[in-house]
N, C-alpha and C positions, 0 to 999 in steps of 0.2 A: 872581680866580684867582691862583695863585701864579706860574705861568710864562706868563701871557698877554702877548702883544705889544700895544703901544699901537695904536690904530686908525691906519691909514695915510691914510685919506681924511677930509676935513673933513665936519662935519654938513651944510654947504651943498652939497657935491658929492653926498652921499647923497640929500639932498632933491631935487636936480636929476635924479638918476637915477630916483627914484621918480616924479617928475612926467613924465618921458619915457615911462615904462612906462604910466602912467595915461592919458596922452594918446592912446595907441594904441587904447584902448577895450576892451570886453569881448568881443573876437572869439572867444576860446577858449571862454568860457562859452556864447555863442550857438551856436557850432558843436556843443558837447556837448549842449545842449538840443535842437538840431535832429536830431542823430543819435538821441537817446533817443526823441524823438517819432516819427521814421520807423520805429524798431524796434517801438514799440507799435502803430502803424498797420499795419505789415506782419504782426505777430502776430494782430491782430484780423481782418484780411482773410483770412489763412490759416485761422484757426479758423472763420470764416464759410463759406469755400469748401469746406473739407474735413470739417466736422462738421455744420453746420446744413443746407446745401443737399443733401447726400446723404440726409438723413433724410426729406426730402419736406415737403409742406405740412402745416400743422396740420389736425386733423380735428375 
């Protein structure tokens, strides 16, 4: 780029910052997956309770 400034941090410092983030683990991804799973289970349970049970047993 024409007007870009040179990087202020060294590649070693950037690698260290990435290593610190990776060391914390995938907590955000696990939390997101847990919330999505809970939503799917809640929707299934609501559908079962409000649609299937009021229709009665199969004949």
